[in-house]
Every structure is written in C-alpha cells, then in structure tokens.
C-alpha positions in Angstrom: 3.1 9.4 -12.9 0.8 9.5 -9.7 -2.8 10.3 -10.1 -4.7 13.3 -8.6 -6.6 11.8 -5.5 -9.8 13.3 -6.7 -9.6 11.2 -9.8 -13.1 9.0 -10.6 -11.9 5.9 -12.3 -14.2 3.9 -11.4 -18.2 3.5 -11.0 -20.7 1.8 -8.3 -24.0 1.2 -9.1 -26.9 -0.6 -7.7 -30.8 -0.6 -7.2 -33.1 0.4 -4.9 -36.6 1.3 -4.1 -38.1 4.7 -4.7 -38.6 5.3 -1.2 -35.1 5.0 -0.5 -34.1 7.2 -2.8 -36.2 9.9 -2.3 -35.2 9.7 1.7 -31.4 9.9 0.4 -31.6 12.3 -2.1 -33.8 14.9 0.5 -31.0 13.9 3.6 -28.2 14.6 0.8 -29.7 18.1 -0.3 -30.5 19.3 3.2 -26.8 18.8 3.5 -25.8 20.6 0.8 -24.6 17.4 -1.1 -25.4 15.6 -4.5 -26.7 12.2 -4.0 -23.3 10.8 -5.3 -21.3 12.7 -2.8 -23.5 11.9 0.0 -23.4 8.5 -0.4 -19.9 7.6 -1.2 -18.8 10.2 2.1 -21.4 8.1 4.3 -20.5 4.9 3.0 -16.5 5.3 3.0 -16.9 7.1 6.7 -18.9 3.6 7.5 -16.2 1.8 5.9 -13.8 3.3 8.3 -15.2 2.7 11.2 -15.7 -0.8 10.9 -12.4 -1.4 9.6 -11.1 0.4 12.8 -13.5 -1.9 14.8 -11.9 -4.8 12.8 -8.5 -4.3 13.9 -8.2 -2.7 17.5 -8.7 -5.6 20.2 -11.0 -4.4 22.9 -10.5 -6.5 26.2 -12.3 -6.1 30.0 -10.3 -5.6 32.8 -10.6 -9.3 33.4 -9.3 -10.2 30.1 -6.5 -7.5 30.3 -5.4 -9.0 33.7 -5.7 -12.2 32.2 -3.4 -11.7 29.5 -0.7 -10.2 31.5 -0.9 -12.8 34.2 0.0 -15.6 30.7 2.2 -12.8 29.3 4.3 -12.7 32.1 4.2 -16.2 33.6 5.9 -18.1 31.0 6.0 -22.1 30.7 8.7 -24.1 31.0 9.8 -25.8 27.8 8.0 -29.1 27.2 11.0 -31.9 25.8 9.3 -31.7 22.3 10.0 -27.9 22.1 13.5 -28.7 23.1 14.1 -31.1 20.2 12.3 -28.8 17.6 14.7 -26.2 18.9 17.8 -28.5 18.4 16.8 -28.6 14.5 19.6 -27.1 11.9 16.9 -24.2 10.8 17.1 -22.9 14.5 21.0 -22.9 14.8 
C-alpha cells in the first residue's frame, strides 16, 4: 500500500544560536509559514539546486569545441586494443 506524500515519518533536529532562530522565525512569519515548514521548504529548494548543479556538466564554448573535435576524430585502435577485442568475452 502506498503512503501519502505528506506523511511525516522522519525527524530532523539541530541546534543554533538564539539570534539565528529569531531571524529564521521572523522570516518564516513574514512569509506566513511556521518555522519548520520554512526551514524544510528552504532546505529542499537549495538541495534540489545543488543536485541539479551536480548533474549538469557546463562547458565553455572552447571546451565544447574541443569535446566535439575529440568525439569526431576517433583514434586508430592500438595493437593492445585489437588483441583485447579478440578475447572470447568480446565475441
């Protein structure tokens, strides 16, 4: 049986200074959110940004041209490579 997406079955606890807690509480209140929802939504949003950055490879124009050149100019196989390809597991 699948669980609803809003089922809260995990807890996160951490300590901070009073000043930081007051700041976070004030910002959460200004957005009409409770502190927990503000912290979670902010952390999830930032985590998704970081995850996206980790998965996307950005190249400069010169790097892209170099990459294309390498891909479009295959090297001739070496003797070692030819021998490797003759092994039974590659048949």
